[in-house]
NUSE-328932 format. One record per residue (C-alpha): residue in three letters; residue number from 1; x, y, z. Coordinates in Angstrom, 3 decimals. Layout:
! residues N
<pavo residu="ALA" num="NUM" X="X" Y="Y" Z="Z"/>
...
***
This chain:
! residues 103
<pavo residu="UNK" num="1" X="0.054" Y="-0.024" Z="0.021"/>
<pavo residu="UNK" num="2" X="1.279" Y="3.402" Z="-0.988"/>
<pavo residu="UNK" num="3" X="0.988" Y="6.102" Z="1.736"/>
<pavo residu="UNK" num="4" X="1.060" Y="9.422" Z="0.043"/>
<pavo residu="UNK" num="5" X="0.685" Y="12.765" Z="1.702"/>
<pavo residu="UNK" num="6" X="-2.590" Y="14.439" Z="0.636"/>
<pavo residu="UNK" num="7" X="-2.482" Y="17.457" Z="-1.797"/>
<pavo residu="UNK" num="8" X="-4.972" Y="20.216" Z="-2.304"/>
<pavo residu="UNK" num="9" X="-5.922" Y="19.997" Z="-6.014"/>
<pavo residu="UNK" num="10" X="-6.984" Y="23.588" Z="-6.560"/>
<pavo residu="UNK" num="11" X="-4.424" Y="25.626" Z="-8.609"/>
<pavo residu="UNK" num="12" X="-2.897" Y="28.716" Z="-7.273"/>
<pavo residu="UNK" num="13" X="-4.437" Y="28.354" Z="-3.639"/>
<pavo residu="UNK" num="14" X="-2.828" Y="27.296" Z="-0.470"/>
<pavo residu="UNK" num="15" X="-4.854" Y="25.439" Z="2.106"/>
<pavo residu="UNK" num="16" X="-4.284" Y="28.462" Z="4.516"/>
<pavo residu="UNK" num="17" X="-5.240" Y="31.083" Z="1.862"/>
<pavo residu="UNK" num="18" X="-8.473" Y="28.859" Z="0.953"/>
<pavo residu="UNK" num="19" X="-9.556" Y="28.500" Z="4.580"/>
<pavo residu="UNK" num="20" X="-8.924" Y="32.317" Z="5.331"/>
<pavo residu="UNK" num="21" X="-10.990" Y="33.237" Z="2.244"/>
<pavo residu="UNK" num="22" X="-13.886" Y="30.845" Z="3.156"/>
<pavo residu="UNK" num="23" X="-13.672" Y="32.182" Z="6.724"/>
<pavo residu="UNK" num="24" X="-14.155" Y="35.680" Z="5.605"/>
<pavo residu="UNK" num="25" X="-16.839" Y="34.669" Z="3.113"/>
<pavo residu="UNK" num="26" X="-19.026" Y="32.889" Z="5.694"/>
<pavo residu="UNK" num="27" X="-18.291" Y="35.938" Z="8.021"/>
<pavo residu="UNK" num="28" X="-19.584" Y="38.384" Z="5.514"/>
<pavo residu="UNK" num="29" X="-22.525" Y="36.166" Z="4.528"/>
<pavo residu="UNK" num="30" X="-23.611" Y="35.980" Z="8.315"/>
<pavo residu="UNK" num="31" X="-23.438" Y="39.820" Z="8.509"/>
<pavo residu="UNK" num="32" X="-25.404" Y="40.336" Z="5.299"/>
<pavo residu="UNK" num="33" X="-28.296" Y="38.184" Z="6.594"/>
<pavo residu="UNK" num="34" X="-28.005" Y="39.972" Z="10.031"/>
<pavo residu="UNK" num="35" X="-28.515" Y="43.399" Z="8.336"/>
<pavo residu="UNK" num="36" X="-31.373" Y="41.758" Z="6.131"/>
<pavo residu="UNK" num="37" X="-32.911" Y="40.526" Z="9.402"/>
<pavo residu="UNK" num="38" X="-32.999" Y="44.026" Z="10.882"/>
<pavo residu="UNK" num="39" X="-34.590" Y="45.479" Z="7.679"/>
<pavo residu="UNK" num="40" X="-37.197" Y="42.885" Z="7.878"/>
<pavo residu="UNK" num="41" X="-37.986" Y="43.519" Z="11.436"/>
<pavo residu="UNK" num="42" X="-38.243" Y="47.324" Z="10.723"/>
<pavo residu="UNK" num="43" X="-40.829" Y="46.561" Z="7.978"/>
<pavo residu="UNK" num="44" X="-42.644" Y="44.310" Z="10.156"/>
<pavo residu="UNK" num="45" X="-42.777" Y="47.162" Z="12.734"/>
<pavo residu="UNK" num="46" X="-44.051" Y="49.695" Z="10.302"/>
<pavo residu="UNK" num="47" X="-46.626" Y="47.383" Z="8.582"/>
<pavo residu="UNK" num="48" X="-50.457" Y="47.472" Z="8.992"/>
<pavo residu="UNK" num="49" X="-51.124" Y="44.764" Z="6.313"/>
<pavo residu="UNK" num="50" X="-51.633" Y="41.295" Z="7.741"/>
<pavo residu="UNK" num="51" X="-50.797" Y="39.582" Z="4.405"/>
<pavo residu="UNK" num="52" X="-47.667" Y="41.452" Z="4.160"/>
<pavo residu="UNK" num="53" X="-46.800" Y="40.862" Z="7.697"/>
<pavo residu="UNK" num="54" X="-47.099" Y="37.050" Z="7.098"/>
<pavo residu="UNK" num="55" X="-44.869" Y="37.235" Z="4.083"/>
<pavo residu="UNK" num="56" X="-42.299" Y="39.301" Z="6.268"/>
<pavo residu="UNK" num="57" X="-42.551" Y="36.747" Z="9.024"/>
<pavo residu="UNK" num="58" X="-41.684" Y="34.054" Z="6.533"/>
<pavo residu="UNK" num="59" X="-38.824" Y="36.039" Z="5.278"/>
<pavo residu="UNK" num="60" X="-37.606" Y="36.687" Z="8.815"/>
<pavo residu="UNK" num="61" X="-37.680" Y="32.829" Z="9.695"/>
<pavo residu="UNK" num="62" X="-35.539" Y="32.215" Z="6.525"/>
<pavo residu="UNK" num="63" X="-33.134" Y="34.860" Z="7.360"/>
<pavo residu="UNK" num="64" X="-32.838" Y="33.589" Z="10.976"/>
<pavo residu="UNK" num="65" X="-32.261" Y="30.015" Z="9.493"/>
<pavo residu="UNK" num="66" X="-29.514" Y="31.348" Z="7.238"/>
<pavo residu="UNK" num="67" X="-27.927" Y="33.398" Z="9.911"/>
<pavo residu="UNK" num="68" X="-27.720" Y="30.308" Z="12.099"/>
<pavo residu="UNK" num="69" X="-26.075" Y="28.300" Z="9.454"/>
<pavo residu="UNK" num="70" X="-23.568" Y="31.011" Z="8.476"/>
<pavo residu="UNK" num="71" X="-22.706" Y="31.349" Z="12.187"/>
<pavo residu="UNK" num="72" X="-21.816" Y="27.759" Z="12.362"/>
<pavo residu="UNK" num="73" X="-19.781" Y="27.947" Z="9.308"/>
<pavo residu="UNK" num="74" X="-18.016" Y="31.117" Z="10.346"/>
<pavo residu="UNK" num="75" X="-17.145" Y="29.742" Z="13.740"/>
<pavo residu="UNK" num="76" X="-15.821" Y="26.379" Z="12.134"/>
<pavo residu="UNK" num="77" X="-13.783" Y="28.317" Z="9.624"/>
<pavo residu="UNK" num="78" X="-12.514" Y="30.831" Z="12.309"/>
<pavo residu="UNK" num="79" X="-11.210" Y="27.769" Z="14.288"/>
<pavo residu="UNK" num="80" X="-9.636" Y="26.211" Z="11.308"/>
<pavo residu="UNK" num="81" X="-8.126" Y="29.612" Z="10.212"/>
<pavo residu="UNK" num="82" X="-6.691" Y="30.150" Z="13.796"/>
<pavo residu="UNK" num="83" X="-5.198" Y="26.589" Z="13.868"/>
<pavo residu="UNK" num="84" X="-3.716" Y="26.914" Z="10.270"/>
<pavo residu="UNK" num="85" X="-1.858" Y="30.018" Z="11.310"/>
<pavo residu="UNK" num="86" X="0.014" Y="28.357" Z="14.158"/>
<pavo residu="UNK" num="87" X="3.682" Y="27.773" Z="13.714"/>
<pavo residu="UNK" num="88" X="3.294" Y="24.098" Z="13.397"/>
<pavo residu="UNK" num="89" X="0.688" Y="24.396" Z="10.587"/>
<pavo residu="UNK" num="90" X="2.632" Y="26.947" Z="8.662"/>
<pavo residu="UNK" num="91" X="5.788" Y="24.628" Z="8.966"/>
<pavo residu="UNK" num="92" X="3.435" Y="21.760" Z="7.721"/>
<pavo residu="UNK" num="93" X="2.312" Y="23.572" Z="4.690"/>
<pavo residu="UNK" num="94" X="5.840" Y="25.211" Z="4.074"/>
<pavo residu="UNK" num="95" X="6.779" Y="28.904" Z="3.639"/>
<pavo residu="UNK" num="96" X="5.120" Y="28.849" Z="0.046"/>
<pavo residu="UNK" num="97" X="1.808" Y="28.041" Z="1.708"/>
<pavo residu="UNK" num="98" X="2.062" Y="30.908" Z="4.109"/>
<pavo residu="UNK" num="99" X="-0.776" Y="33.355" Z="3.610"/>
<pavo residu="UNK" num="100" X="-1.855" Y="36.502" Z="5.160"/>
<pavo residu="UNK" num="101" X="-4.629" Y="36.034" Z="7.751"/>
<pavo residu="UNK" num="102" X="-7.932" Y="37.645" Z="6.905"/>
<pavo residu="UNK" num="103" X="-9.287" Y="39.651" Z="9.679"/>
***
């Protein structure tokens, strides 16, 4: 049996850079839906139309669900991003794999 070290098969991307990008993406997505949630709540508070309120409540449930999913993904990639920026992981992936940490 041949035991080969795994390789990432995405050209021009290091593992560290890819995880950092995904972390930023999921963090931004979570923020986007949190802003949307606030907008929907404002519309709900200003509404007098019961039918529109039902539609807005549905949109609010959907936004809350997406916030929950993106929060989990953001947290998971935050942990991975932090671990990958330790000396041991940078050494594992080599100096060519070192990427600037996305804040």
